[in-house]
mmCIF entry with sequence, helices, sheets and N, C-alpha, C, O atoms, coordinates in Angstrom:
data_MODEL
# 
_entry.id   MODEL 
# 
_entity.id                         1 
_entity.type                       polymer 
_entity.pdbx_number_of_molecules   1 
# 
_entity_poly.entity_id                      1 
_entity_poly.type                           'polypeptide(L)' 
_entity_poly.nstd_linkage                   no 
_entity_poly.nstd_monomer                   no 
_entity_poly.pdbx_seq_one_letter_code       MASQQALLIIDYTNDFVADNGALTCGQPGQVLAPAITTLADNCRQAGD 
_entity_poly.pdbx_seq_one_letter_code_can   MASQQALLIIDYTNDFVADNGALTCGQPGQVLAPAITTLADNCRQAGD 
_entity_poly.pdbx_strand_id                 A 
# 
loop_
_entity_poly_seq.entity_id 
_entity_poly_seq.num 
_entity_poly_seq.mon_id 
_entity_poly_seq.hetero 
1 1  MET n 
1 2  ALA n 
1 3  SER n 
1 4  GLN n 
1 5  GLN n 
1 6  ALA n 
1 7  LEU n 
1 8  LEU n 
1 9  ILE n 
1 10 ILE n 
1 11 ASP n 
1 12 TYR n 
1 13 THR n 
1 14 ASN n 
1 15 ASP n 
1 16 PHE n 
1 17 VAL n 
1 18 ALA n 
1 19 ASP n 
1 20 ASN n 
1 21 GLY n 
1 22 ALA n 
1 23 LEU n 
1 24 THR n 
1 25 CYS n 
1 26 GLY n 
1 27 GLN n 
1 28 PRO n 
1 29 GLY n 
1 30 GLN n 
1 31 VAL n 
1 32 LEU n 
1 33 ALA n 
1 34 PRO n 
1 35 ALA n 
1 36 ILE n 
1 37 THR n 
1 38 THR n 
1 39 LEU n 
1 40 ALA n 
1 41 ASP n 
1 42 ASN n 
1 43 CYS n 
1 44 ARG n 
1 45 GLN n 
1 46 ALA n 
1 47 GLY n 
1 48 ASP n 
# 
_struct_asym.id          A 
_struct_asym.entity_id   1 
# 
loop_
_struct_conf.conf_type_id 
_struct_conf.id 
_struct_conf.pdbx_PDB_helix_id 
_struct_conf.beg_label_comp_id 
_struct_conf.beg_label_asym_id 
_struct_conf.beg_label_seq_id 
_struct_conf.pdbx_beg_PDB_ins_code 
_struct_conf.end_label_comp_id 
_struct_conf.end_label_asym_id 
_struct_conf.end_label_seq_id 
_struct_conf.pdbx_end_PDB_ins_code 
_struct_conf.beg_auth_comp_id 
_struct_conf.beg_auth_asym_id 
_struct_conf.beg_auth_seq_id 
_struct_conf.end_auth_comp_id 
_struct_conf.end_auth_asym_id 
_struct_conf.end_auth_seq_id 
_struct_conf.pdbx_PDB_helix_class 
_struct_conf.details 
_struct_conf.pdbx_PDB_helix_length 
HELX_P HELX_P1 AA1 ASN A 14 ? VAL A 17 ? ASN A 14 VAL A 17 1 ? 4  
HELX_P HELX_P2 AA2 GLN A 27 ? GLN A 30 ? GLN A 27 GLN A 30 1 ? 4  
HELX_P HELX_P3 AA3 ALA A 33 ? GLN A 45 ? ALA A 33 GLN A 45 1 ? 13 
# 
_struct_conf_type.id          HELX_P 
_struct_conf_type.criteria    ? 
_struct_conf_type.reference   ? 
# 
loop_
_atom_site.group_PDB 
_atom_site.id 
_atom_site.type_symbol 
_atom_site.label_atom_id 
_atom_site.label_alt_id 
_atom_site.label_comp_id 
_atom_site.label_asym_id 
_atom_site.label_entity_id 
_atom_site.label_seq_id 
_atom_site.pdbx_PDB_ins_code 
_atom_site.Cartn_x 
_atom_site.Cartn_y 
_atom_site.Cartn_z 
_atom_site.occupancy 
_atom_site.B_iso_or_equiv 
_atom_site.pdbx_formal_charge 
_atom_site.auth_seq_id 
_atom_site.auth_comp_id 
_atom_site.auth_asym_id 
_atom_site.auth_atom_id 
_atom_site.pdbx_PDB_model_num 
ATOM 1   N N  . MET A 1 1  ? 128.544 100.759 125.828 1.00 0.00 ? 1  MET A N  1 
ATOM 2   C CA . MET A 1 1  ? 127.608 101.494 124.998 1.00 0.00 ? 1  MET A CA 1 
ATOM 3   C C  . MET A 1 1  ? 126.199 101.323 125.570 1.00 0.00 ? 1  MET A C  1 
ATOM 4   O O  . MET A 1 1  ? 125.768 100.204 125.847 1.00 0.00 ? 1  MET A O  1 
ATOM 5   N N  . ALA A 1 2  ? 125.499 102.418 125.741 1.00 0.00 ? 2  ALA A N  1 
ATOM 6   C CA . ALA A 1 2  ? 124.139 102.384 126.277 1.00 0.00 ? 2  ALA A CA 1 
ATOM 7   C C  . ALA A 1 2  ? 123.162 101.903 125.208 1.00 0.00 ? 2  ALA A C  1 
ATOM 8   O O  . ALA A 1 2  ? 123.313 102.208 124.025 1.00 0.00 ? 2  ALA A O  1 
ATOM 9   N N  . SER A 1 3  ? 122.172 101.157 125.643 1.00 0.00 ? 3  SER A N  1 
ATOM 10  C CA . SER A 1 3  ? 121.159 100.712 124.685 1.00 0.00 ? 3  SER A CA 1 
ATOM 11  C C  . SER A 1 3  ? 120.074 101.769 124.556 1.00 0.00 ? 3  SER A C  1 
ATOM 12  O O  . SER A 1 3  ? 119.811 102.527 125.490 1.00 0.00 ? 3  SER A O  1 
ATOM 13  N N  . GLN A 1 4  ? 119.468 101.805 123.422 1.00 0.00 ? 4  GLN A N  1 
ATOM 14  C CA . GLN A 1 4  ? 118.372 102.734 123.178 1.00 0.00 ? 4  GLN A CA 1 
ATOM 15  C C  . GLN A 1 4  ? 117.136 101.955 122.790 1.00 0.00 ? 4  GLN A C  1 
ATOM 16  O O  . GLN A 1 4  ? 117.217 100.825 122.309 1.00 0.00 ? 4  GLN A O  1 
ATOM 17  N N  . GLN A 1 5  ? 115.988 102.577 123.008 1.00 0.00 ? 5  GLN A N  1 
ATOM 18  C CA . GLN A 1 5  ? 114.716 101.995 122.619 1.00 0.00 ? 5  GLN A CA 1 
ATOM 19  C C  . GLN A 1 5  ? 114.098 102.874 121.544 1.00 0.00 ? 5  GLN A C  1 
ATOM 20  O O  . GLN A 1 5  ? 114.478 104.032 121.371 1.00 0.00 ? 5  GLN A O  1 
ATOM 21  N N  . ALA A 1 6  ? 113.156 102.315 120.837 1.00 0.00 ? 6  ALA A N  1 
ATOM 22  C CA . ALA A 1 6  ? 112.450 103.067 119.806 1.00 0.00 ? 6  ALA A CA 1 
ATOM 23  C C  . ALA A 1 6  ? 110.953 102.956 120.045 1.00 0.00 ? 6  ALA A C  1 
ATOM 24  O O  . ALA A 1 6  ? 110.458 101.917 120.484 1.00 0.00 ? 6  ALA A O  1 
ATOM 25  N N  . LEU A 1 7  ? 110.254 104.011 119.760 1.00 0.00 ? 7  LEU A N  1 
ATOM 26  C CA . LEU A 1 7  ? 108.794 104.015 119.810 1.00 0.00 ? 7  LEU A CA 1 
ATOM 27  C C  . LEU A 1 7  ? 108.307 104.196 118.380 1.00 0.00 ? 7  LEU A C  1 
ATOM 28  O O  . LEU A 1 7  ? 108.622 105.196 117.735 1.00 0.00 ? 7  LEU A O  1 
ATOM 29  N N  . LEU A 1 8  ? 107.551 103.244 117.891 1.00 0.00 ? 8  LEU A N  1 
ATOM 30  C CA . LEU A 1 8  ? 106.989 103.340 116.551 1.00 0.00 ? 8  LEU A CA 1 
ATOM 31  C C  . LEU A 1 8  ? 105.520 103.734 116.659 1.00 0.00 ? 8  LEU A C  1 
ATOM 32  O O  . LEU A 1 8  ? 104.723 103.049 117.301 1.00 0.00 ? 8  LEU A O  1 
ATOM 33  N N  . ILE A 1 9  ? 105.186 104.829 116.032 1.00 0.00 ? 9  ILE A N  1 
ATOM 34  C CA . ILE A 1 9  ? 103.802 105.278 115.971 1.00 0.00 ? 9  ILE A CA 1 
ATOM 35  C C  . ILE A 1 9  ? 103.371 105.087 114.523 1.00 0.00 ? 9  ILE A C  1 
ATOM 36  O O  . ILE A 1 9  ? 103.784 105.835 113.636 1.00 0.00 ? 9  ILE A O  1 
ATOM 37  N N  . ILE A 1 10 ? 102.551 104.095 114.300 1.00 0.00 ? 10 ILE A N  1 
ATOM 38  C CA . ILE A 1 10 ? 102.226 103.690 112.932 1.00 0.00 ? 10 ILE A CA 1 
ATOM 39  C C  . ILE A 1 10 ? 100.805 104.105 112.551 1.00 0.00 ? 10 ILE A C  1 
ATOM 40  O O  . ILE A 1 10 ? 99.837  103.758 113.228 1.00 0.00 ? 10 ILE A O  1 
ATOM 41  N N  . ASP A 1 11 ? 100.705 104.841 111.472 1.00 0.00 ? 11 ASP A N  1 
ATOM 42  C CA . ASP A 1 11 ? 99.433  105.233 110.868 1.00 0.00 ? 11 ASP A CA 1 
ATOM 43  C C  . ASP A 1 11 ? 98.492  105.995 111.787 1.00 0.00 ? 11 ASP A C  1 
ATOM 44  O O  . ASP A 1 11 ? 97.274  105.853 111.687 1.00 0.00 ? 11 ASP A O  1 
ATOM 45  N N  . TYR A 1 12 ? 99.048  106.797 112.675 1.00 0.00 ? 12 TYR A N  1 
ATOM 46  C CA . TYR A 1 12 ? 98.201  107.688 113.462 1.00 0.00 ? 12 TYR A CA 1 
ATOM 47  C C  . TYR A 1 12 ? 98.134  109.011 112.699 1.00 0.00 ? 12 TYR A C  1 
ATOM 48  O O  . TYR A 1 12 ? 98.701  110.020 113.120 1.00 0.00 ? 12 TYR A O  1 
ATOM 49  N N  . THR A 1 13 ? 97.438  108.980 111.586 1.00 0.00 ? 13 THR A N  1 
ATOM 50  C CA . THR A 1 13 ? 97.360  110.134 110.686 1.00 0.00 ? 13 THR A CA 1 
ATOM 51  C C  . THR A 1 13 ? 95.909  110.564 110.491 1.00 0.00 ? 13 THR A C  1 
ATOM 52  O O  . THR A 1 13 ? 94.977  109.879 110.914 1.00 0.00 ? 13 THR A O  1 
ATOM 53  N N  . ASN A 1 14 ? 95.744  111.695 109.853 1.00 0.00 ? 14 ASN A N  1 
ATOM 54  C CA . ASN A 1 14 ? 94.409  112.251 109.629 1.00 0.00 ? 14 ASN A CA 1 
ATOM 55  C C  . ASN A 1 14 ? 93.458  111.270 108.966 1.00 0.00 ? 14 ASN A C  1 
ATOM 56  O O  . ASN A 1 14 ? 92.294  111.184 109.358 1.00 0.00 ? 14 ASN A O  1 
ATOM 57  N N  . ASP A 1 15 ? 93.927  110.526 107.966 1.00 0.00 ? 15 ASP A N  1 
ATOM 58  C CA . ASP A 1 15 ? 93.027  109.609 107.272 1.00 0.00 ? 15 ASP A CA 1 
ATOM 59  C C  . ASP A 1 15 ? 92.425  108.564 108.199 1.00 0.00 ? 15 ASP A C  1 
ATOM 60  O O  . ASP A 1 15 ? 91.313  108.091 107.963 1.00 0.00 ? 15 ASP A O  1 
ATOM 61  N N  . PHE A 1 16 ? 93.146  108.203 109.244 1.00 0.00 ? 16 PHE A N  1 
ATOM 62  C CA . PHE A 1 16 ? 92.663  107.162 110.145 1.00 0.00 ? 16 PHE A CA 1 
ATOM 63  C C  . PHE A 1 16 ? 92.042  107.703 111.434 1.00 0.00 ? 16 PHE A C  1 
ATOM 64  O O  . PHE A 1 16 ? 91.331  106.970 112.123 1.00 0.00 ? 16 PHE A O  1 
ATOM 65  N N  . VAL A 1 17 ? 92.294  108.961 111.772 1.00 0.00 ? 17 VAL A N  1 
ATOM 66  C CA . VAL A 1 17 ? 91.883  109.480 113.073 1.00 0.00 ? 17 VAL A CA 1 
ATOM 67  C C  . VAL A 1 17 ? 90.918  110.668 112.982 1.00 0.00 ? 17 VAL A C  1 
ATOM 68  O O  . VAL A 1 17 ? 89.978  110.756 113.772 1.00 0.00 ? 17 VAL A O  1 
ATOM 69  N N  . ALA A 1 18 ? 91.135  111.561 112.051 1.00 0.00 ? 18 ALA A N  1 
ATOM 70  C CA . ALA A 1 18 ? 90.295  112.766 111.953 1.00 0.00 ? 18 ALA A CA 1 
ATOM 71  C C  . ALA A 1 18 ? 88.842  112.399 111.648 1.00 0.00 ? 18 ALA A C  1 
ATOM 72  O O  . ALA A 1 18 ? 88.570  111.403 110.977 1.00 0.00 ? 18 ALA A O  1 
ATOM 73  N N  . ASP A 1 19 ? 87.923  113.208 112.145 1.00 0.00 ? 19 ASP A N  1 
ATOM 74  C CA . ASP A 1 19 ? 86.501  112.954 111.886 1.00 0.00 ? 19 ASP A CA 1 
ATOM 75  C C  . ASP A 1 19 ? 86.185  112.847 110.403 1.00 0.00 ? 19 ASP A C  1 
ATOM 76  O O  . ASP A 1 19 ? 85.322  112.064 110.006 1.00 0.00 ? 19 ASP A O  1 
ATOM 77  N N  . ASN A 1 20 ? 86.876  113.627 109.583 1.00 0.00 ? 20 ASN A N  1 
ATOM 78  C CA . ASN A 1 20 ? 86.623  113.618 108.143 1.00 0.00 ? 20 ASN A CA 1 
ATOM 79  C C  . ASN A 1 20 ? 87.664  112.794 107.374 1.00 0.00 ? 20 ASN A C  1 
ATOM 80  O O  . ASN A 1 20 ? 87.792  112.946 106.159 1.00 0.00 ? 20 ASN A O  1 
ATOM 81  N N  . GLY A 1 21 ? 88.395  111.938 108.059 1.00 0.00 ? 21 GLY A N  1 
ATOM 82  C CA . GLY A 1 21 ? 89.408  111.117 107.402 1.00 0.00 ? 21 GLY A CA 1 
ATOM 83  C C  . GLY A 1 21 ? 88.789  110.077 106.484 1.00 0.00 ? 21 GLY A C  1 
ATOM 84  O O  . GLY A 1 21 ? 87.659  109.639 106.702 1.00 0.00 ? 21 GLY A O  1 
ATOM 85  N N  . ALA A 1 22 ? 89.528  109.685 105.464 1.00 0.00 ? 22 ALA A N  1 
ATOM 86  C CA . ALA A 1 22 ? 89.032  108.734 104.471 1.00 0.00 ? 22 ALA A CA 1 
ATOM 87  C C  . ALA A 1 22 ? 88.719  107.366 105.081 1.00 0.00 ? 22 ALA A C  1 
ATOM 88  O O  . ALA A 1 22 ? 87.765  106.711 104.660 1.00 0.00 ? 22 ALA A O  1 
ATOM 89  N N  . LEU A 1 23 ? 89.498  106.932 106.052 1.00 0.00 ? 23 LEU A N  1 
ATOM 90  C CA . LEU A 1 23 ? 89.315  105.623 106.684 1.00 0.00 ? 23 LEU A CA 1 
ATOM 91  C C  . LEU A 1 23 ? 89.250  105.765 108.201 1.00 0.00 ? 23 LEU A C  1 
ATOM 92  O O  . LEU A 1 23 ? 89.826  104.959 108.933 1.00 0.00 ? 23 LEU A O  1 
ATOM 93  N N  . THR A 1 24 ? 88.555  106.782 108.660 1.00 0.00 ? 24 THR A N  1 
ATOM 94  C CA . THR A 1 24 ? 88.603  107.145 110.071 1.00 0.00 ? 24 THR A CA 1 
ATOM 95  C C  . THR A 1 24 ? 88.015  106.094 111.012 1.00 0.00 ? 24 THR A C  1 
ATOM 96  O O  . THR A 1 24 ? 87.032  105.425 110.692 1.00 0.00 ? 24 THR A O  1 
ATOM 97  N N  . CYS A 1 25 ? 88.633  105.973 112.156 1.00 0.00 ? 25 CYS A N  1 
ATOM 98  C CA . CYS A 1 25 ? 88.045  105.184 113.250 1.00 0.00 ? 25 CYS A CA 1 
ATOM 99  C C  . CYS A 1 25 ? 87.410  106.138 114.253 1.00 0.00 ? 25 CYS A C  1 
ATOM 100 O O  . CYS A 1 25 ? 86.761  105.701 115.203 1.00 0.00 ? 25 CYS A O  1 
ATOM 101 N N  . GLY A 1 26 ? 87.595  107.437 114.044 1.00 0.00 ? 26 GLY A N  1 
ATOM 102 C CA . GLY A 1 26 ? 86.935  108.470 114.835 1.00 0.00 ? 26 GLY A CA 1 
ATOM 103 C C  . GLY A 1 26 ? 87.375  108.554 116.282 1.00 0.00 ? 26 GLY A C  1 
ATOM 104 O O  . GLY A 1 26 ? 88.566  108.476 116.584 1.00 0.00 ? 26 GLY A O  1 
ATOM 105 N N  . GLN A 1 27 ? 86.421  108.712 117.166 1.00 0.00 ? 27 GLN A N  1 
ATOM 106 C CA . GLN A 1 27 ? 86.671  108.950 118.580 1.00 0.00 ? 27 GLN A CA 1 
ATOM 107 C C  . GLN A 1 27 ? 87.579  107.905 119.237 1.00 0.00 ? 27 GLN A C  1 
ATOM 108 O O  . GLN A 1 27 ? 88.457  108.297 120.007 1.00 0.00 ? 27 GLN A O  1 
ATOM 109 N N  . PRO A 1 28 ? 87.425  106.610 118.983 1.00 0.00 ? 28 PRO A N  1 
ATOM 110 C CA . PRO A 1 28 ? 88.322  105.646 119.635 1.00 0.00 ? 28 PRO A CA 1 
ATOM 111 C C  . PRO A 1 28 ? 89.806  105.929 119.349 1.00 0.00 ? 28 PRO A C  1 
ATOM 112 O O  . PRO A 1 28 ? 90.650  105.743 120.226 1.00 0.00 ? 28 PRO A O  1 
ATOM 113 N N  . GLY A 1 29 ? 90.116  106.363 118.163 1.00 0.00 ? 29 GLY A N  1 
ATOM 114 C CA . GLY A 1 29 ? 91.493  106.706 117.836 1.00 0.00 ? 29 GLY A CA 1 
ATOM 115 C C  . GLY A 1 29 ? 91.906  108.057 118.401 1.00 0.00 ? 29 GLY A C  1 
ATOM 116 O O  . GLY A 1 29 ? 93.059  108.243 118.791 1.00 0.00 ? 29 GLY A O  1 
ATOM 117 N N  . GLN A 1 30 ? 90.979  108.992 118.446 1.00 0.00 ? 30 GLN A N  1 
ATOM 118 C CA . GLN A 1 30 ? 91.276  110.335 118.932 1.00 0.00 ? 30 GLN A CA 1 
ATOM 119 C C  . GLN A 1 30 ? 91.595  110.357 120.422 1.00 0.00 ? 30 GLN A C  1 
ATOM 120 O O  . GLN A 1 30 ? 92.405  111.173 120.861 1.00 0.00 ? 30 GLN A O  1 
ATOM 121 N N  . VAL A 1 31 ? 90.977  109.481 121.206 1.00 0.00 ? 31 VAL A N  1 
ATOM 122 C CA . VAL A 1 31 ? 91.240  109.487 122.645 1.00 0.00 ? 31 VAL A CA 1 
ATOM 123 C C  . VAL A 1 31 ? 92.643  108.989 122.969 1.00 0.00 ? 31 VAL A C  1 
ATOM 124 O O  . VAL A 1 31 ? 93.111  109.158 124.095 1.00 0.00 ? 31 VAL A O  1 
ATOM 125 N N  . LEU A 1 32 ? 93.322  108.377 121.997 1.00 0.00 ? 32 LEU A N  1 
ATOM 126 C CA . LEU A 1 32 ? 94.689  107.894 122.204 1.00 0.00 ? 32 LEU A CA 1 
ATOM 127 C C  . LEU A 1 32 ? 95.737  109.000 122.095 1.00 0.00 ? 32 LEU A C  1 
ATOM 128 O O  . LEU A 1 32 ? 96.877  108.812 122.520 1.00 0.00 ? 32 LEU A O  1 
ATOM 129 N N  . ALA A 1 33 ? 95.368  110.144 121.534 1.00 0.00 ? 33 ALA A N  1 
ATOM 130 C CA . ALA A 1 33 ? 96.336  111.211 121.264 1.00 0.00 ? 33 ALA A CA 1 
ATOM 131 C C  . ALA A 1 33 ? 97.156  111.621 122.485 1.00 0.00 ? 33 ALA A C  1 
ATOM 132 O O  . ALA A 1 33 ? 98.378  111.703 122.367 1.00 0.00 ? 33 ALA A O  1 
ATOM 133 N N  . PRO A 1 34 ? 96.560  111.886 123.650 1.00 0.00 ? 34 PRO A N  1 
ATOM 134 C CA . PRO A 1 34 ? 97.380  112.291 124.801 1.00 0.00 ? 34 PRO A CA 1 
ATOM 135 C C  . PRO A 1 34 ? 98.389  111.214 125.226 1.00 0.00 ? 34 PRO A C  1 
ATOM 136 O O  . PRO A 1 34 ? 99.529  111.534 125.563 1.00 0.00 ? 34 PRO A O  1 
ATOM 137 N N  . ALA A 1 35 ? 97.984  109.969 125.211 1.00 0.00 ? 35 ALA A N  1 
ATOM 138 C CA . ALA A 1 35 ? 98.897  108.884 125.605 1.00 0.00 ? 35 ALA A CA 1 
ATOM 139 C C  . ALA A 1 35 ? 100.044 108.745 124.606 1.00 0.00 ? 35 ALA A C  1 
ATOM 140 O O  . ALA A 1 35 ? 101.191 108.536 125.003 1.00 0.00 ? 35 ALA A O  1 
ATOM 141 N N  . ILE A 1 36 ? 99.743  108.861 123.320 1.00 0.00 ? 36 ILE A N  1 
ATOM 142 C CA . ILE A 1 36 ? 100.786 108.769 122.300 1.00 0.00 ? 36 ILE A CA 1 
ATOM 143 C C  . ILE A 1 36 ? 101.758 109.932 122.440 1.00 0.00 ? 36 ILE A C  1 
ATOM 144 O O  . ILE A 1 36 ? 102.969 109.742 122.331 1.00 0.00 ? 36 ILE A O  1 
ATOM 145 N N  . THR A 1 37 ? 101.244 111.125 122.679 1.00 0.00 ? 37 THR A N  1 
ATOM 146 C CA . THR A 1 37 ? 102.096 112.298 122.850 1.00 0.00 ? 37 THR A CA 1 
ATOM 147 C C  . THR A 1 37 ? 103.010 112.138 124.058 1.00 0.00 ? 37 THR A C  1 
ATOM 148 O O  . THR A 1 37 ? 104.198 112.454 123.992 1.00 0.00 ? 37 THR A O  1 
ATOM 149 N N  . THR A 1 38 ? 102.455 111.650 125.153 1.00 0.00 ? 38 THR A N  1 
ATOM 150 C CA . THR A 1 38 ? 103.257 111.434 126.364 1.00 0.00 ? 38 THR A CA 1 
ATOM 151 C C  . THR A 1 38 ? 104.356 110.402 126.117 1.00 0.00 ? 38 THR A C  1 
ATOM 152 O O  . THR A 1 38 ? 105.505 110.618 126.502 1.00 0.00 ? 38 THR A O  1 
ATOM 153 N N  . LEU A 1 39 ? 104.018 109.301 125.488 1.00 0.00 ? 39 LEU A N  1 
ATOM 154 C CA . LEU A 1 39 ? 105.026 108.284 125.176 1.00 0.00 ? 39 LEU A CA 1 
ATOM 155 C C  . LEU A 1 39 ? 106.137 108.848 124.291 1.00 0.00 ? 39 LEU A C  1 
ATOM 156 O O  . LEU A 1 39 ? 107.318 108.604 124.536 1.00 0.00 ? 39 LEU A O  1 
ATOM 157 N N  . ALA A 1 40 ? 105.753 109.596 123.271 1.00 0.00 ? 40 ALA A N  1 
ATOM 158 C CA . ALA A 1 40 ? 106.740 110.186 122.366 1.00 0.00 ? 40 ALA A CA 1 
ATOM 159 C C  . ALA A 1 40 ? 107.634 111.182 123.099 1.00 0.00 ? 40 ALA A C  1 
ATOM 160 O O  . ALA A 1 40 ? 108.849 111.190 122.900 1.00 0.00 ? 40 ALA A O  1 
ATOM 161 N N  . ASP A 1 41 ? 107.044 112.013 123.936 1.00 0.00 ? 41 ASP A N  1 
ATOM 162 C CA . ASP A 1 41 ? 107.828 112.984 124.706 1.00 0.00 ? 41 ASP A CA 1 
ATOM 163 C C  . ASP A 1 41 ? 108.798 112.284 125.656 1.00 0.00 ? 41 ASP A C  1 
ATOM 164 O O  . ASP A 1 41 ? 109.958 112.681 125.769 1.00 0.00 ? 41 ASP A O  1 
ATOM 165 N N  . ASN A 1 42 ? 108.327 111.253 126.331 1.00 0.00 ? 42 ASN A N  1 
ATOM 166 C CA . ASN A 1 42 ? 109.190 110.503 127.247 1.00 0.00 ? 42 ASN A CA 1 
ATOM 167 C C  . ASN A 1 42 ? 110.357 109.848 126.519 1.00 0.00 ? 42 ASN A C  1 
ATOM 168 O O  . ASN A 1 42 ? 111.485 109.868 127.013 1.00 0.00 ? 42 ASN A O  1 
ATOM 169 N N  . CYS A 1 43 ? 110.100 109.275 125.365 1.00 0.00 ? 43 CYS A N  1 
ATOM 170 C CA . CYS A 1 43 ? 111.180 108.659 124.579 1.00 0.00 ? 43 CYS A CA 1 
ATOM 171 C C  . CYS A 1 43 ? 112.192 109.710 124.131 1.00 0.00 ? 43 CYS A C  1 
ATOM 172 O O  . CYS A 1 43 ? 113.402 109.493 124.207 1.00 0.00 ? 43 CYS A O  1 
ATOM 173 N N  . ARG A 1 44 ? 111.690 110.835 123.669 1.00 0.00 ? 44 ARG A N  1 
ATOM 174 C CA . ARG A 1 44 ? 112.588 111.901 123.211 1.00 0.00 ? 44 ARG A CA 1 
ATOM 175 C C  . ARG A 1 44 ? 113.455 112.408 124.366 1.00 0.00 ? 44 ARG A C  1 
ATOM 176 O O  . ARG A 1 44 ? 114.660 112.599 124.198 1.00 0.00 ? 44 ARG A O  1 
ATOM 177 N N  . GLN A 1 45 ? 112.852 112.625 125.529 1.00 0.00 ? 45 GLN A N  1 
ATOM 178 C CA . GLN A 1 45 ? 113.593 113.129 126.688 1.00 0.00 ? 45 GLN A CA 1 
ATOM 179 C C  . GLN A 1 45 ? 114.624 112.129 127.178 1.00 0.00 ? 45 GLN A C  1 
ATOM 180 O O  . GLN A 1 45 ? 115.654 112.516 127.730 1.00 0.00 ? 45 GLN A O  1 
ATOM 181 N N  . ALA A 1 46 ? 114.353 110.836 126.980 1.00 0.00 ? 46 ALA A N  1 
ATOM 182 C CA . ALA A 1 46 ? 115.299 109.795 127.397 1.00 0.00 ? 46 ALA A CA 1 
ATOM 183 C C  . ALA A 1 46 ? 116.415 109.587 126.370 1.00 0.00 ? 46 ALA A C  1 
ATOM 184 O O  . ALA A 1 46 ? 117.352 108.823 126.603 1.00 0.00 ? 46 ALA A O  1 
ATOM 185 N N  . GLY A 1 47 ? 116.302 110.277 125.233 1.00 0.00 ? 47 GLY A N  1 
ATOM 186 C CA . GLY A 1 47 ? 117.319 110.138 124.206 1.00 0.00 ? 47 GLY A CA 1 
ATOM 187 C C  . GLY A 1 47 ? 117.115 108.911 123.328 1.00 0.00 ? 47 GLY A C  1 
ATOM 188 O O  . GLY A 1 47 ? 118.017 108.499 122.598 1.00 0.00 ? 47 GLY A O  1 
ATOM 189 N N  . ASP A 1 48 ? 115.939 108.342 123.404 1.00 0.00 ? 48 ASP A N  1 
ATOM 190 C CA . ASP A 1 48 ? 115.633 107.154 122.573 1.00 0.00 ? 48 ASP A CA 1 
ATOM 191 C C  . ASP A 1 48 ? 115.063 107.554 121.244 1.00 0.00 ? 48 ASP A C  1 
ATOM 192 O O  . ASP A 1 48 ? 114.750 106.693 120.422 1.00 0.00 ? 48 ASP A O  1 
# 
């Protein structure tokens, strides 16, 4: 049986990232979006 990995993306939501979010961290969180998307795409393509 092949092993699988999981990628957990926790609390990367509008409230924490959007400029008008209730608890926003703003730009520092927004610059992570491309890296998070790439990681998620890679995991999905690998069947994880």
